[in-house]
Structure formats: C-alpha cells, structure tokens
mmCIF file as gemmi writes it, N, C-alpha and C atoms, coordinates in Angstrom:
data_model
loop_
_atom_site.group_PDB
_atom_site.id
_atom_site.type_symbol
_atom_site.label_atom_id
_atom_site.label_alt_id
_atom_site.label_comp_id
_atom_site.label_asym_id
_atom_site.label_entity_id
_atom_site.label_seq_id
_atom_site.pdbx_PDB_ins_code
_atom_site.Cartn_x
_atom_site.Cartn_y
_atom_site.Cartn_z
_atom_site.occupancy
_atom_site.B_iso_or_equiv
_atom_site.pdbx_formal_charge
_atom_site.auth_seq_id
_atom_site.auth_asym_id
_atom_site.pdbx_PDB_model_num
ATOM 1 N N . MET Axp A 1 ? 12.838 -19.318 41.463 1 0 ? 1 A 1
ATOM 2 C CA . MET Axp A 1 ? 13.41 -18.265 40.666 1 0 ? 1 A 1
ATOM 3 C C . MET Axp A 1 ? 12.279 -17.398 40.09 1 0 ? 1 A 1
ATOM 4 N N . ALA Axp A 2 ? 12.364 -16.131 40.322 1 0 ? 2 A 1
ATOM 5 C CA . ALA Axp A 2 ? 11.347 -15.204 39.829 1 0 ? 2 A 1
ATOM 6 C C . ALA Axp A 2 ? 11.631 -14.844 38.371 1 0 ? 2 A 1
ATOM 7 N N . LEU Axp A 3 ? 10.569 -14.686 37.605 1 0 ? 3 A 1
ATOM 8 C CA . LEU Axp A 3 ? 10.694 -14.312 36.2 1 0 ? 3 A 1
ATOM 9 C C . LEU Axp A 3 ? 10.53 -12.812 36.058 1 0 ? 3 A 1
ATOM 10 N N . ASN Axp A 4 ? 11.32 -12.223 35.149 1 0 ? 4 A 1
ATOM 11 C CA . ASN Axp A 4 ? 11.12 -10.805 34.878 1 0 ? 4 A 1
ATOM 12 C C . ASN Axp A 4 ? 9.952 -10.655 33.911 1 0 ? 4 A 1
ATOM 13 N N . ASN Axp A 5 ? 9.573 -9.442 33.62 1 0 ? 5 A 1
ATOM 14 C CA . ASN Axp A 5 ? 8.407 -9.175 32.759 1 0 ? 5 A 1
ATOM 15 C C . ASN Axp A 5 ? 8.529 -9.825 31.382 1 0 ? 5 A 1
ATOM 16 N N . LYS Axp A 6 ? 9.69 -9.696 30.765 1 0 ? 6 A 1
ATOM 17 C CA . LYS Axp A 6 ? 9.875 -10.243 29.423 1 0 ? 6 A 1
ATOM 18 C C . LYS Axp A 6 ? 9.78 -11.765 29.438 1 0 ? 6 A 1
ATOM 19 N N . GLU Axp A 7 ? 10.429 -12.417 30.416 1 0 ? 7 A 1
ATOM 20 C CA . GLU Axp A 7 ? 10.373 -13.88 30.529 1 0 ? 7 A 1
ATOM 21 C C . GLU Axp A 7 ? 8.945 -14.346 30.783 1 0 ? 7 A 1
ATOM 22 N N . ASN Axp A 8 ? 8.231 -13.619 31.608 1 0 ? 8 A 1
ATOM 23 C CA . ASN Axp A 8 ? 6.839 -13.948 31.912 1 0 ? 8 A 1
ATOM 24 C C . ASN Axp A 8 ? 5.971 -13.82 30.656 1 0 ? 8 A 1
ATOM 25 N N . LYS Axp A 9 ? 6.183 -12.762 29.884 1 0 ? 9 A 1
ATOM 26 C CA . LYS Axp A 9 ? 5.422 -12.54 28.652 1 0 ? 9 A 1
ATOM 27 C C . LYS Axp A 9 ? 5.704 -13.658 27.646 1 0 ? 9 A 1
ATOM 28 N N . ILE Axp A 10 ? 6.962 -14.044 27.503 1 0 ? 10 A 1
ATOM 29 C CA . ILE Axp A 10 ? 7.333 -15.114 26.575 1 0 ? 10 A 1
ATOM 30 C C . ILE Axp A 10 ? 6.721 -16.439 27.028 1 0 ? 10 A 1
ATOM 31 N N . GLY Axp A 11 ? 6.813 -16.729 28.305 1 0 ? 11 A 1
ATOM 32 C CA . GLY Axp A 11 ? 6.235 -17.975 28.837 1 0 ? 11 A 1
ATOM 33 C C . GLY Axp A 11 ? 4.74 -18.062 28.59 1 0 ? 11 A 1
ATOM 34 N N . LYS Axp A 12 ? 4.035 -16.974 28.827 1 0 ? 12 A 1
ATOM 35 C CA . LYS Axp A 12 ? 2.588 -16.953 28.586 1 0 ? 12 A 1
ATOM 36 C C . LYS Axp A 12 ? 2.271 -17.133 27.102 1 0 ? 12 A 1
ATOM 37 N N . GLY Axp A 13 ? 3.035 -16.484 26.251 1 0 ? 13 A 1
ATOM 38 C CA . GLY Axp A 13 ? 2.816 -16.609 24.812 1 0 ? 13 A 1
ATOM 39 C C . GLY Axp A 13 ? 3.033 -18.032 24.325 1 0 ? 13 A 1
ATOM 40 N N . LEU Axp A 14 ? 4.071 -18.688 24.827 1 0 ? 14 A 1
ATOM 41 C CA . LEU Axp A 14 ? 4.332 -20.078 24.444 1 0 ? 14 A 1
ATOM 42 C C . LEU Axp A 14 ? 3.214 -20.987 24.928 1 0 ? 14 A 1
ATOM 43 N N . TRP Axp A 15 ? 2.788 -20.785 26.154 1 0 ? 15 A 1
ATOM 44 C CA . TRP Axp A 15 ? 1.704 -21.592 26.729 1 0 ? 15 A 1
ATOM 45 C C . TRP Axp A 15 ? 0.414 -21.434 25.912 1 0 ? 15 A 1
ATOM 46 N N . ILE Axp A 16 ? 0.074 -20.209 25.596 1 0 ? 16 A 1
ATOM 47 C CA . ILE Axp A 16 ? -1.139 -19.942 24.815 1 0 ? 16 A 1
ATOM 48 C C . ILE Axp A 16 ? -1.039 -20.58 23.433 1 0 ? 16 A 1
ATOM 49 N N . SER Axp A 17 ? 0.127 -20.5 22.81 1 0 ? 17 A 1
ATOM 50 C CA . SER Axp A 17 ? 0.317 -21.107 21.497 1 0 ? 17 A 1
ATOM 51 C C . SER Axp A 17 ? 0.083 -22.614 21.541 1 0 ? 17 A 1
ATOM 52 N N . ILE Axp A 18 ? 0.611 -23.277 22.543 1 0 ? 18 A 1
ATOM 53 C CA . ILE Axp A 18 ? 0.443 -24.728 22.676 1 0 ? 18 A 1
ATOM 54 C C . ILE Axp A 18 ? -1.018 -25.083 22.896 1 0 ? 18 A 1
ATOM 55 N N . ILE Axp A 19 ? -1.664 -24.41 23.843 1 0 ? 19 A 1
ATOM 56 C CA . ILE Axp A 19 ? -3.063 -24.7 24.156 1 0 ? 19 A 1
ATOM 57 C C . ILE Axp A 19 ? -3.961 -24.4 22.953 1 0 ? 19 A 1
ATOM 58 N N . TRP Axp A 20 ? -3.706 -23.295 22.265 1 0 ? 20 A 1
ATOM 59 C CA . TRP Axp A 20 ? -4.502 -22.914 21.096 1 0 ? 20 A 1
ATOM 60 C C . TRP Axp A 20 ? -4.432 -23.989 20.02 1 0 ? 20 A 1
ATOM 61 N N . ASN Axp A 21 ? -3.247 -24.501 19.773 1 0 ? 21 A 1
ATOM 62 C CA . ASN Axp A 21 ? -3.09 -25.517 18.733 1 0 ? 21 A 1
ATOM 63 C C . ASN Axp A 21 ? -3.708 -26.85 19.127 1 0 ? 21 A 1
ATOM 64 N N . ILE Axp A 22 ? -3.626 -27.218 20.384 1 0 ? 22 A 1
ATOM 65 C CA . ILE Axp A 22 ? -4.296 -28.432 20.846 1 0 ? 22 A 1
ATOM 66 C C . ILE Axp A 22 ? -5.806 -28.278 20.683 1 0 ? 22 A 1
ATOM 67 N N . TRP Axp A 23 ? -6.326 -27.122 21.061 1 0 ? 23 A 1
ATOM 68 C CA . TRP Axp A 23 ? -7.769 -26.856 20.947 1 0 ? 23 A 1
ATOM 69 C C . TRP Axp A 23 ? -8.232 -26.909 19.489 1 0 ? 23 A 1
ATOM 70 N N . ASN Axp A 24 ? -7.507 -26.254 18.605 1 0 ? 24 A 1
ATOM 71 C CA . ASN Axp A 24 ? -7.868 -26.255 17.184 1 0 ? 24 A 1
ATOM 72 C C . ASN Axp A 24 ? -7.817 -27.666 16.602 1 0 ? 24 A 1
ATOM 73 N N . HIS Axp A 25 ? -6.815 -28.426 16.983 1 0 ? 25 A 1
ATOM 74 C CA . HIS Axp A 25 ? -6.694 -29.795 16.475 1 0 ? 25 A 1
ATOM 75 C C . HIS Axp A 25 ? -7.841 -30.663 16.998 1 0 ? 25 A 1
ATOM 76 N N . ARG Axp A 26 ? -8.19 -30.465 18.248 1 0 ? 26 A 1
ATOM 77 C CA . ARG Axp A 26 ? -9.315 -31.188 18.842 1 0 ? 26 A 1
ATOM 78 C C . ARG Axp A 26 ? -10.6 -30.875 18.079 1 0 ? 26 A 1
ATOM 79 N N . ASN Axp A 27 ? -10.825 -29.598 17.76 1 0 ? 27 A 1
ATOM 80 C CA . ASN Axp A 27 ? -12.014 -29.207 17.001 1 0 ? 27 A 1
ATOM 81 C C . ASN Axp A 27 ? -12.021 -29.842 15.617 1 0 ? 27 A 1
ATOM 82 N N . LYS Axp A 28 ? -10.856 -29.917 14.994 1 0 ? 28 A 1
ATOM 83 C CA . LYS Axp A 28 ? -10.749 -30.563 13.687 1 0 ? 28 A 1
ATOM 84 C C . LYS Axp A 28 ? -11.156 -32.037 13.783 1 0 ? 28 A 1
ATOM 85 N N . ILE Axp A 29 ? -10.749 -32.7 14.852 1 0 ? 29 A 1
ATOM 86 C CA . ILE Axp A 29 ? -11.094 -34.108 15.052 1 0 ? 29 A 1
ATOM 87 C C . ILE Axp A 29 ? -12.595 -34.26 15.298 1 0 ? 29 A 1
ATOM 88 N N . VAL Axp A 30 ? -13.149 -33.432 16.165 1 0 ? 30 A 1
ATOM 89 C CA . VAL Axp A 30 ? -14.554 -33.557 16.554 1 0 ? 30 A 1
ATOM 90 C C . VAL Axp A 30 ? -15.498 -33.136 15.434 1 0 ? 30 A 1
ATOM 91 N N . PHE Axp A 31 ? -15.222 -32.012 14.784 1 0 ? 31 A 1
ATOM 92 C CA . PHE Axp A 31 ? -16.179 -31.447 13.843 1 0 ? 31 A 1
ATOM 93 C C . PHE Axp A 31 ? -15.912 -31.775 12.379 1 0 ? 31 A 1
ATOM 94 N N . LYS Axp A 32 ? -14.689 -32.177 12.063 1 0 ? 32 A 1
ATOM 95 C CA . LYS Axp A 32 ? -14.367 -32.447 10.66 1 0 ? 32 A 1
ATOM 96 C C . LYS Axp A 32 ? -13.816 -33.859 10.462 1 0 ? 32 A 1
ATOM 97 N N . GLN Axp A 33 ? -14.04 -34.719 11.434 1 0 ? 33 A 1
ATOM 98 C CA . GLN Axp A 33 ? -13.596 -36.107 11.391 1 0 ? 33 A 1
ATOM 99 C C . GLN Axp A 33 ? -12.102 -36.233 11.076 1 0 ? 33 A 1
ATOM 100 N N . GLY Axp A 34 ? -11.314 -35.331 11.658 1 0 ? 34 A 1
ATOM 101 C CA . GLY Axp A 34 ? -9.868 -35.391 11.46 1 0 ? 34 A 1
ATOM 102 C C . GLY Axp A 34 ? -9.246 -36.515 12.274 1 0 ? 34 A 1
ATOM 103 N N . LYS Axp A 35 ? -7.988 -36.738 12.061 1 0 ? 35 A 1
ATOM 104 C CA . LYS Axp A 35 ? -7.235 -37.759 12.781 1 0 ? 35 A 1
ATOM 105 C C . LYS Axp A 35 ? -6.223 -37.077 13.687 1 0 ? 35 A 1
ATOM 106 N N . VAL Axp A 36 ? -5.896 -37.743 14.783 1 0 ? 36 A 1
ATOM 107 C CA . VAL Axp A 36 ? -4.896 -37.214 15.703 1 0 ? 36 A 1
ATOM 108 C C . VAL Axp A 36 ? -3.542 -37.197 14.995 1 0 ? 36 A 1
ATOM 109 N N . ASP Axp A 37 ? -2.894 -36.035 15.009 1 0 ? 37 A 1
ATOM 110 C CA . ASP Axp A 37 ? -1.589 -35.876 14.377 1 0 ? 37 A 1
ATOM 111 C C . ASP Axp A 37 ? -0.718 -35.024 15.3 1 0 ? 37 A 1
ATOM 112 N N . LEU Axp A 38 ? 0.061 -35.693 16.15 1 0 ? 38 A 1
ATOM 113 C CA . LEU Axp A 38 ? 0.884 -34.986 17.131 1 0 ? 38 A 1
ATOM 114 C C . LEU Axp A 38 ? 1.947 -34.116 16.469 1 0 ? 38 A 1
ATOM 115 N N . GLU Axp A 39 ? 2.484 -34.576 15.365 1 0 ? 39 A 1
ATOM 116 C CA . GLU Axp A 39 ? 3.497 -33.787 14.66 1 0 ? 39 A 1
ATOM 117 C C . GLU Axp A 39 ? 2.904 -32.47 14.153 1 0 ? 39 A 1
ATOM 118 N N . GLU Axp A 40 ? 1.679 -32.512 13.653 1 0 ? 40 A 1
ATOM 119 C CA . GLU Axp A 40 ? 1.007 -31.295 13.184 1 0 ? 40 A 1
ATOM 120 C C . GLU Axp A 40 ? 0.782 -30.325 14.345 1 0 ? 40 A 1
ATOM 121 N N . ILE Axp A 41 ? 0.333 -30.84 15.475 1 0 ? 41 A 1
ATOM 122 C CA . ILE Axp A 41 ? 0.113 -29.983 16.647 1 0 ? 41 A 1
ATOM 123 C C . ILE Axp A 41 ? 1.415 -29.302 17.043 1 0 ? 41 A 1
ATOM 124 N N . PHE Axp A 42 ? 2.482 -30.074 17.15 1 0 ? 42 A 1
ATOM 125 C CA . PHE Axp A 42 ? 3.779 -29.541 17.575 1 0 ? 42 A 1
ATOM 126 C C . PHE Axp A 42 ? 4.311 -28.515 16.578 1 0 ? 42 A 1
ATOM 127 N N . THR Axp A 43 ? 4.251 -28.848 15.291 1 0 ? 43 A 1
ATOM 128 C CA . THR Axp A 43 ? 4.767 -27.952 14.255 1 0 ? 43 A 1
ATOM 129 C C . THR Axp A 43 ? 4.013 -26.628 14.234 1 0 ? 43 A 1
ATOM 130 N N . LEU Axp A 44 ? 2.692 -26.691 14.31 1 0 ? 44 A 1
ATOM 131 C CA . LEU Axp A 44 ? 1.897 -25.46 14.317 1 0 ? 44 A 1
ATOM 132 C C . LEU Axp A 44 ? 2.114 -24.653 15.594 1 0 ? 44 A 1
ATOM 133 N N . ALA Axp A 45 ? 2.3 -25.323 16.721 1 0 ? 45 A 1
ATOM 134 C CA . ALA Axp A 45 ? 2.595 -24.61 17.97 1 0 ? 45 A 1
ATOM 135 C C . ALA Axp A 45 ? 3.925 -23.877 17.856 1 0 ? 45 A 1
ATOM 136 N N . GLN Axp A 46 ? 4.927 -24.523 17.272 1 0 ? 46 A 1
ATOM 137 C CA . GLN Axp A 46 ? 6.23 -23.874 17.061 1 0 ? 46 A 1
ATOM 138 C C . GLN Axp A 46 ? 6.092 -22.645 16.159 1 0 ? 46 A 1
ATOM 139 N N . LEU Axp A 47 ? 5.392 -22.823 15.067 1 0 ? 47 A 1
ATOM 140 C CA . LEU Axp A 47 ? 5.217 -21.726 14.113 1 0 ? 47 A 1
ATOM 141 C C . LEU Axp A 47 ? 4.455 -20.563 14.744 1 0 ? 47 A 1
ATOM 142 N N . ASN Axp A 48 ? 3.366 -20.855 15.423 1 0 ? 48 A 1
ATOM 143 C CA . ASN Axp A 48 ? 2.575 -19.792 16.051 1 0 ? 48 A 1
ATOM 144 C C . ASN Axp A 48 ? 3.344 -19.093 17.16 1 0 ? 48 A 1
ATOM 145 N N . ALA Axp A 49 ? 4.106 -19.832 17.942 1 0 ? 49 A 1
ATOM 146 C CA . ALA Axp A 49 ? 4.903 -19.226 19.011 1 0 ? 49 A 1
ATOM 147 C C . ALA Axp A 49 ? 5.954 -18.285 18.425 1 0 ? 49 A 1
ATOM 148 N N . TRP Axp A 50 ? 6.65 -18.744 17.38 1 0 ? 50 A 1
ATOM 149 C CA . TRP Axp A 50 ? 7.669 -17.905 16.755 1 0 ? 50 A 1
ATOM 150 C C . TRP Axp A 50 ? 7.047 -16.65 16.15 1 0 ? 50 A 1
ATOM 151 N N . THR Axp A 51 ? 5.93 -16.815 15.451 1 0 ? 51 A 1
ATOM 152 C CA . THR Axp A 51 ? 5.256 -15.669 14.83 1 0 ? 51 A 1
ATOM 153 C C . THR Axp A 51 ? 4.822 -14.668 15.894 1 0 ? 51 A 1
ATOM 154 N N . TRP Axp A 52 ? 4.256 -15.164 16.986 1 0 ? 52 A 1
ATOM 155 C CA . TRP Axp A 52 ? 3.823 -14.287 18.07 1 0 ? 52 A 1
ATOM 156 C C . TRP Axp A 52 ? 5.018 -13.516 18.634 1 0 ? 52 A 1
ATOM 157 N N . MET Axp A 53 ? 6.125 -14.227 18.92 1 0 ? 53 A 1
ATOM 158 C CA . MET Axp A 53 ? 7.298 -13.552 19.487 1 0 ? 53 A 1
ATOM 159 C C . MET Axp A 53 ? 7.868 -12.533 18.509 1 0 ? 53 A 1
ATOM 160 N N . LYS Axp A 54 ? 7.909 -12.883 17.24 1 0 ? 54 A 1
ATOM 161 C CA . LYS Axp A 54 ? 8.493 -12.001 16.227 1 0 ? 54 A 1
ATOM 162 C C . LYS Axp A 54 ? 7.797 -10.64 16.193 1 0 ? 54 A 1
ATOM 163 N N . TYR Axp A 55 ? 6.489 -10.63 16.408 1 0 ? 55 A 1
ATOM 164 C CA . TYR Axp A 55 ? 5.732 -9.385 16.293 1 0 ? 55 A 1
ATOM 165 C C . TYR Axp A 55 ? 5.363 -8.737 17.623 1 0 ? 55 A 1
ATOM 166 N N . LYS Axp A 56 ? 5.479 -9.465 18.724 1 0 ? 56 A 1
ATOM 167 C CA . LYS Axp A 56 ? 5.058 -8.904 20.013 1 0 ? 56 A 1
ATOM 168 C C . LYS Axp A 56 ? 6.194 -8.647 20.989 1 0 ? 56 A 1
ATOM 169 N N . VAL Axp A 57 ? 7.337 -9.252 20.784 1 0 ? 57 A 1
ATOM 170 C CA . VAL Axp A 57 ? 8.449 -9.111 21.727 1 0 ? 57 A 1
ATOM 171 C C . VAL Axp A 57 ? 9.588 -8.365 21.039 1 0 ? 57 A 1
ATOM 172 N N . PRO Axp A 58 ? 9.997 -7.227 21.617 1 0 ? 58 A 1
ATOM 173 C CA . PRO Axp A 58 ? 11.11 -6.48 21.019 1 0 ? 58 A 1
ATOM 174 C C . PRO Axp A 58 ? 12.404 -7.308 21.038 1 0 ? 58 A 1
ATOM 175 N N . HIS Axp A 59 ? 13.267 -7.052 20.11 1 0 ? 59 A 1
ATOM 176 C CA . HIS Axp A 59 ? 14.602 -7.658 20.036 1 0 ? 59 A 1
ATOM 177 C C . HIS Axp A 59 ? 14.596 -9.141 19.674 1 0 ? 59 A 1
ATOM 178 N N . VAL Axp A 60 ? 13.595 -9.591 18.96 1 0 ? 60 A 1
ATOM 179 C CA . VAL Axp A 60 ? 13.611 -10.96 18.436 1 0 ? 60 A 1
ATOM 180 C C . VAL Axp A 60 ? 14.252 -10.88 17.05 1 0 ? 60 A 1
ATOM 181 N N . HIS Axp A 61 ? 15.463 -11.417 16.936 1 0 ? 61 A 1
ATOM 182 C CA . HIS Axp A 61 ? 16.206 -11.32 15.685 1 0 ? 61 A 1
ATOM 183 C C . HIS Axp A 61 ? 16.6 -12.695 15.149 1 0 ? 61 A 1
ATOM 184 N N . PHE Axp A 62 ? 16.016 -13.748 15.666 1 0 ? 62 A 1
ATOM 185 C CA . PHE Axp A 62 ? 16.371 -15.079 15.184 1 0 ? 62 A 1
ATOM 186 C C . PHE Axp A 62 ? 15.345 -15.557 14.164 1 0 ? 62 A 1
ATOM 187 N N . SER Axp A 63 ? 15.792 -16.426 13.296 1 0 ? 63 A 1
ATOM 188 C CA . SER Axp A 63 ? 14.93 -16.933 12.227 1 0 ? 63 A 1
ATOM 189 C C . SER Axp A 63 ? 14.062 -18.081 12.737 1 0 ? 63 A 1
ATOM 190 N N . TYR Axp A 64 ? 13.084 -18.43 11.939 1 0 ? 64 A 1
ATOM 191 C CA . TYR Axp A 64 ? 12.233 -19.578 12.27 1 0 ? 64 A 1
ATOM 192 C C . TYR Axp A 64 ? 13.062 -20.857 12.305 1 0 ? 64 A 1
ATOM 193 N N . ASN Axp A 65 ? 14.033 -20.968 11.423 1 0 ? 65 A 1
ATOM 194 C CA . ASN Axp A 65 ? 14.922 -22.132 11.406 1 0 ? 65 A 1
ATOM 195 C C . ASN Axp A 65 ? 15.719 -22.221 12.706 1 0 ? 65 A 1
ATOM 196 N N . ASP Axp A 66 ? 16.273 -21.096 13.161 1 0 ? 66 A 1
ATOM 197 C CA . ASP Axp A 66 ? 16.991 -21.081 14.443 1 0 ? 66 A 1
ATOM 198 C C . ASP Axp A 66 ? 16.061 -21.494 15.582 1 0 ? 66 A 1
ATOM 199 N N . TRP Axp A 67 ? 14.823 -20.989 15.558 1 0 ? 67 A 1
ATOM 200 C CA . TRP Axp A 67 ? 13.827 -21.314 16.57 1 0 ? 67 A 1
ATOM 201 C C . TRP Axp A 67 ? 13.557 -22.819 16.607 1 0 ? 67 A 1
ATOM 202 N N . ASN Axp A 68 ? 13.458 -23.45 15.435 1 0 ? 68 A 1
ATOM 203 C CA . ASN Axp A 68 ? 13.222 -24.895 15.37 1 0 ? 68 A 1
ATOM 204 C C . ASN Axp A 68 ? 14.41 -25.687 15.891 1 0 ? 68 A 1
ATOM 205 N N . LEU Axp A 69 ? 15.613 -25.226 15.593 1 0 ? 69 A 1
ATOM 206 C CA . LEU Axp A 69 ? 16.808 -25.971 15.969 1 0 ? 69 A 1
ATOM 207 C C . LEU Axp A 69 ? 17.172 -25.818 17.443 1 0 ? 69 A 1
ATOM 208 N N . CYS Axp A 70 ? 16.972 -24.627 17.988 1 0 ? 70 A 1
ATOM 209 C CA . CYS Axp A 70 ? 17.427 -24.385 19.357 1 0 ? 70 A 1
ATOM 210 C C . CYS Axp A 70 ? 16.554 -23.332 20.053 1 0 ? 70 A 1
ATOM 211 N N . PRO Axp A 71 ? 15.321 -23.679 20.421 1 0 ? 71 A 1
ATOM 212 C CA . PRO Axp A 71 ? 14.411 -22.684 21.006 1 0 ? 71 A 1
ATOM 213 C C . PRO Axp A 71 ? 14.897 -22.108 22.333 1 0 ? 71 A 1
ATOM 214 N N . ILE Axp A 72 ? 15.537 -22.915 23.158 1 0 ? 72 A 1
ATOM 215 C CA . ILE Axp A 72 ? 16.012 -22.421 24.457 1 0 ? 72 A 1
ATOM 216 C C . ILE Axp A 72 ? 17.054 -21.318 24.263 1 0 ? 72 A 1
ATOM 217 N N . GLU Axp A 73 ? 17.981 -21.528 23.354 1 0 ? 73 A 1
ATOM 218 C CA . GLU Axp A 73 ? 19.003 -20.5 23.088 1 0 ? 73 A 1
ATOM 219 C C . GLU Axp A 73 ? 18.37 -19.238 22.517 1 0 ? 73 A 1
ATOM 220 N N . CYS Axp A 74 ? 17.347 -19.398 21.688 1 0 ? 74 A 1
ATOM 221 C CA . CYS Axp A 74 ? 16.653 -18.226 21.134 1 0 ? 74 A 1
ATOM 222 C C . CYS Axp A 74 ? 15.985 -17.422 22.24 1 0 ? 74 A 1
ATOM 223 N N . ILE Axp A 75 ? 15.332 -18.117 23.148 1 0 ? 75 A 1
ATOM 224 C CA . ILE Axp A 75 ? 14.67 -17.425 24.273 1 0 ? 75 A 1
ATOM 225 C C . ILE Axp A 75 ? 15.71 -16.716 25.128 1 0 ? 75 A 1
ATOM 226 N N . LYS Axp A 76 ? 16.806 -17.371 25.404 1 0 ? 76 A 1
ATOM 227 C CA . LYS Axp A 76 ? 17.875 -16.743 26.207 1 0 ? 76 A 1
ATOM 228 C C . LYS Axp A 76 ? 18.415 -15.5 25.535 1 0 ? 76 A 1
ATOM 229 N N . SER Axp A 77 ? 18.414 -15.486 24.208 1 0 ? 77 A 1
ATOM 230 C CA . SER Axp A 77 ? 18.987 -14.344 23.491 1 0 ? 77 A 1
ATOM 231 C C . SER Axp A 77 ? 18.132 -13.073 23.615 1 0 ? 77 A 1
ATOM 232 N N . ILE Axp A 78 ? 16.884 -13.209 24.002 1 0 ? 78 A 1
ATOM 233 C CA . ILE Axp A 78 ? 16.026 -12.022 24.107 1 0 ? 78 A 1
ATOM 234 C C . ILE Axp A 78 ? 15.696 -11.648 25.542 1 0 ? 78 A 1
ATOM 235 N N . THR Axp A 79 ? 16.112 -12.429 26.5 1 0 ? 79 A 1
ATOM 236 C CA . THR Axp A 79 ? 15.813 -12.107 27.908 1 0 ? 79 A 1
ATOM 237 C C . THR Axp A 79 ? 16.937 -11.403 28.57 1 0 ? 79 A 1
C-alpha cells in the first residue's frame, strides 16, 4: 500500500520522535548516570510526536489526551 504525502510526513515525524527520545535517554544514562526508564521514553515520544504534529501538520484538531487514548484514530482523522 502506497502512502500519500501527508501519511508519509506523519510516519517520518513519529519515527524521528521515537528515535530522538531513545537517543536522549541513552545520553542521560551514559553521561549523567541515569537509569533505564522505558515509561519515560514512551511518554516523551508520545508528547514530542503530538507536539510536532500539532504545529507541522495542518488539520490536527485532537487533544493530547485523545492522542494518548487512541493514536491510530487520531492519525486517521487527519489523513
């Protein structure tokens, strides 16, 4: 199945958000003697993805709470 431009942009943004948060968490562990916290990584990835979509993708009208509860439906609503 081919992705349209908007779906491709959203997919890339989500991917970058996940990788960015894993990288930042890794740096915290290596350089600041942090501990592995998967919940923190996931929560920050969700927040960063929603923030990115809210400001970069037209027609995003769902709340952060909606995004947390049902991200697939939120994505479908803008594609």
